[in-house]
C-alpha positions in Angstrom: -11.9 -22.3 82.3 -8.5 -22.2 80.7 -6.0 -25.0 80.7 -2.9 -23.9 82.5 0.0 -25.9 81.2 3.0 -25.8 83.4 6.4 -25.0 81.9 8.9 -27.9 81.8 12.2 -27.7 83.7 14.0 -27.4 80.4 11.9 -24.4 79.3 12.4 -22.7 82.7 16.2 -23.3 82.5 16.4 -21.9 78.9 14.3 -18.9 79.9 16.4 -18.2 82.9 19.6 -18.5 80.8 18.2 -16.1 78.1 16.9 -13.7 80.7 20.2 -13.5 82.5 22.1 -12.8 79.3 19.5 -10.2 78.3 19.7 -8.5 81.7 23.5 -8.4 81.4 23.1 -6.3 78.2 23.4 -8.7 75.4 21.2 -8.3 72.3 19.0 -11.0 70.8 21.5 -11.9 68.1 24.4 -12.3 70.5 22.3 -14.4 72.8 21.2 -16.6 69.9 24.9 -17.0 68.9 25.9 -18.0 72.4 23.0 -20.5 72.6 24.1 -22.0 69.3 27.7 -22.2 70.6 26.4 -24.0 73.7 24.4 -26.4 71.4 21.1 -25.4 73.0 18.2 -26.3 70.8 14.7 -24.8 70.6 11.7 -26.9 71.8 11.3 -28.2 68.2 14.9 -29.1 67.9 16.3 -26.4 65.7 19.0 -23.8 66.4 18.2 -20.6 68.1 17.9 -17.4 66.0 17.3 -13.9 67.3 13.6 -14.1 66.7 13.4 -17.2 68.8 15.2 -15.5 71.7 12.8 -12.5 71.4 9.8 -14.9 71.4 10.9 -16.7 74.5 11.2 -13.5 76.5 7.9 -12.0 75.1 5.8 -15.2 75.5 7.0 -15.8 79.0 6.1 -12.2 80.1 2.7 -12.5 78.3 2.1 -15.8 80.1 2.9 -14.2 83.5 0.4 -11.4 82.8 -2.3 -13.8 81.7 -1.9 -16.0 84.7 -1.9 -13.0 87.1 -5.1 -11.7 85.5 -6.8 -15.1 85.7 -6.0 -15.3 89.4 -7.6 -11.9 90.1 -10.6 -12.2 87.8 -14.0 -11.9 89.4 -17.0 -13.6 87.8 -20.5 -12.3 88.1 -23.2 -14.8 89.2 -25.8 -15.8 86.7 -28.8 -17.8 87.6 -30.6 -19.8 84.9 -34.3 -20.5 84.7 -35.1 -23.0 87.4 -38.3 -24.9 87.8 -39.8 -27.5 90.0 -41.9 -30.4 88.8 -43.9 -32.9 90.8 -44.6 -36.4 89.6 -47.1 -38.8 91.0 -46.1 -42.4 91.5 
């Protein structure tokens, strides 16, 4: 079993903002500059740099793939050694 932590609303908003800028053709450096101009901070409270922008996009996509694979994973059944004991009272 894997713990599936949900993204917070703030994380979702930041991802959507970054993704929309990236889809419109901006590079990682320009996105980071715009986020700094908008005073948007990372989850740890520091300013965005181009590597942070790249990581947000990459990690989100990795997470989506991982969750999709987990949903479709089939597990084989394994039976352990079972035995029955009788006790007299």
